C-alpha atoms as one frame of an Amber mdcrd trajectory, in Angstrom:
protein
   0.000   0.000   0.000   1.289   3.461  -0.870   0.859   5.171   2.493   1.952
   2.359   4.763  -0.239  -0.384   6.081  -2.876   1.888   7.597  -6.009   1.793
   5.456  -7.469   4.930   7.060  -4.395   7.029   6.232  -4.447   5.682   2.684
  -8.135   6.559   2.237  -7.657  10.070   3.621  -4.654  10.789   1.406  -6.619
   9.505  -1.590  -9.582  11.774  -0.757  -7.289  14.766  -0.247  -5.660  14.128
  -3.606  -8.995  13.678  -5.399 -10.812  16.622  -3.805  -7.895  18.929  -3.216
  -6.754  20.226   0.123  -9.025  23.276  -0.204 -12.113  21.050   0.085 -10.713
  18.183   2.140  -8.677  20.120   4.699  -6.351  18.646   7.317  -8.947  19.505
   9.964 -11.662  17.604   8.091  -9.246  14.708   7.504  -8.558  14.501  11.233
 -12.284  14.531  12.024 -12.980  11.747   9.515 -10.076   9.674  10.812 -11.220
  10.085  14.415 -14.793   9.090  13.588 -13.731   6.024  11.608 -11.315   4.877
  14.308 -13.934   5.367  17.042 -16.571   3.442  15.102 -14.435   0.638  13.641
 -11.207   0.620  15.682 -10.017  -2.872  16.513 -12.491  -4.586  14.190 -11.659
  -6.813  11.263 -13.075  -5.237   8.115 -13.717  -7.123   4.873 -12.888  -5.304
   1.638 -14.145  -7.008  -1.526 -11.568  -7.317  -4.291 -13.584  -5.422  -6.873
 -17.076  -4.405  -7.825 -16.943  -7.234 -10.341 -17.189  -9.730  -7.469 -20.496
  -8.188  -6.441 -21.663  -8.081 -10.061 -20.681 -11.725 -10.598 -22.690 -12.759
  -7.538 -25.700 -10.765  -8.768 -25.565 -12.421 -12.179 -25.443 -15.907 -10.685
 -28.215 -15.110  -8.222 -30.534 -13.666 -10.891 -30.015 -16.468 -13.405 -32.977
 -18.835 -13.372 -31.904 -21.100 -16.227 -33.985 -19.307 -18.854 -33.097 -15.625
 -18.668 -29.564 -15.453 -20.086 -30.452 -12.833 -22.704 -32.082 -10.546 -20.163
 -29.137 -10.833 -17.798 -26.621 -10.194 -20.565 -28.534  -7.088 -21.598 -28.937
  -5.868 -18.028 -25.252  -6.246 -17.147 -23.868  -5.381 -20.584 -22.031  -8.652
 -21.108 -21.823 -11.106 -23.982 -22.867 -14.736 -24.089 -19.301 -16.052 -23.706
 -18.611 -13.830 -20.706 -21.885 -14.916 -19.134 -20.926 -18.590 -19.382 -17.419
 -17.861 -18.016 -19.063 -16.292 -14.972 -21.271 -19.345 -14.476 -18.205 -21.600
 -14.652 -16.555 -19.523 -11.928 -14.179 -17.555 -14.103
């Protein structure tokens, strides 16, 4: 990780870079960090690899054996990609 092993510091630096320090000031960054640490400090937090994991699960869950075309249209994927997802790829 770029900013050490602390996920909170990494997230704050990323937000400061994206929004600019005029909008996401050091004071605001400290407030956000404090709130996150108070709420989640000491807990194990799961971070999914990508949004595609969630999408893949949605596709599998919605497939009823007869609605491949609808699912492909809904998720913007082709037939081959659809079958790769079903196979676990």
